[in-house]
C-alpha positions as CSV (number, residue, x, y, z in Angstrom):
1,Y,5.2,7.7,-17.7
2,P,2.6,9.5,-19.8
3,D,-0.9,7.9,-19.7
4,P,-1.6,6.4,-23.0
5,T,-5.4,6.9,-22.6
6,T,-5.2,10.7,-22.8
7,D,-3.3,13.6,-24.3
8,D,-3.4,15.4,-21.1
9,E,0.4,15.8,-20.0
10,R,-0.7,16.0,-16.3
11,W,-1.9,12.3,-16.3
12,V,0.6,9.7,-15.6
13,V,0.8,6.0,-15.1
14,V,2.7,4.3,-12.2
15,D,3.2,0.5,-12.5
16,V,3.3,-1.3,-9.2
17,A,3.9,-4.9,-8.3
18,P,4.0,-6.7,-5.0
19,V,7.3,-7.7,-3.6
20,V,5.3,-10.6,-1.8
21,A,1.7,-11.6,-1.7
22,F,-0.2,-10.9,1.6
23,R,-0.9,-14.0,3.4
24,E,-4.4,-12.7,4.5
25,P,-6.2,-9.8,2.5
26,V,-6.6,-6.5,4.3
27,S,-9.9,-5.0,3.3
28,L,-10.7,-1.3,3.0
29,G,-13.2,-1.8,5.9
30,T,-10.4,-3.2,8.1
31,I,-8.2,-0.2,7.3
32,K,-10.9,2.3,7.9
33,A,-11.9,0.6,11.2
34,D,-8.3,0.5,12.5
35,P,-7.5,3.7,14.8
36,A,-3.9,3.4,14.1
37,L,-4.6,4.0,10.2
38,S,-7.1,6.8,10.8
39,E,-4.9,9.5,9.3
40,I,-3.6,7.8,6.2
41,A,-4.6,9.4,2.9
42,L,-6.6,6.4,1.8
43,V,-8.9,7.0,4.7
44,R,-8.9,10.9,4.9
45,R,-9.4,11.3,1.0
46,G,-11.6,8.9,-1.0
47,R,-11.0,7.7,-4.5
48,L,-7.3,7.2,-4.3
49,S,-5.7,4.1,-5.7
50,V,-2.2,4.8,-4.6
51,V,-1.3,6.5,-1.4
52,P,1.9,7.2,0.5
53,L,2.3,5.4,3.9
54,T,4.8,6.0,6.7
55,P,7.0,3.2,7.5
56,A,5.1,2.6,10.7
57,E,1.7,2.5,8.8
58,F,3.3,0.1,6.2
59,R,4.5,-2.3,9.1
60,H,1.0,-2.1,10.6
61,V,-0.8,-3.0,7.4
62,L,1.7,-5.8,6.8
63,A,1.0,-7.1,10.3
64,L,-2.8,-6.9,9.6
65,G,-2.1,-9.1,6.5
66,K,0.0,-11.4,8.6
67,T,2.8,-10.9,6.2
68,K,6.6,-10.4,6.4
69,L,8.8,-8.9,3.8
70,P,11.9,-10.9,2.7
71,S,15.1,-9.2,4.0
72,R,17.1,-7.5,1.2
73,R,20.2,-9.0,2.1
74,S,19.4,-12.6,3.3
75,G,16.1,-13.4,1.7
76,R,14.7,-14.2,5.0
77,A,11.3,-12.7,6.1
78,V,11.3,-9.4,8.1
79,A,8.6,-7.4,9.7
């Protein structure tokens, strides 16, 4: 939706909320040091607060945070 802090129509706001909290935080340093994540936008382009991840990259970050997502069907945790 339009960013309420500016009249510039190009600025938008995206609200995000976690599905589940990470069991362990994953720092920017950890992400930057991990060869499996060397190509994500967060590493390649600085100053981004929201970046797309491939499903494999997302699963890898979840694993770094020792976190599993609940299954959409059963509510049980899945990797």
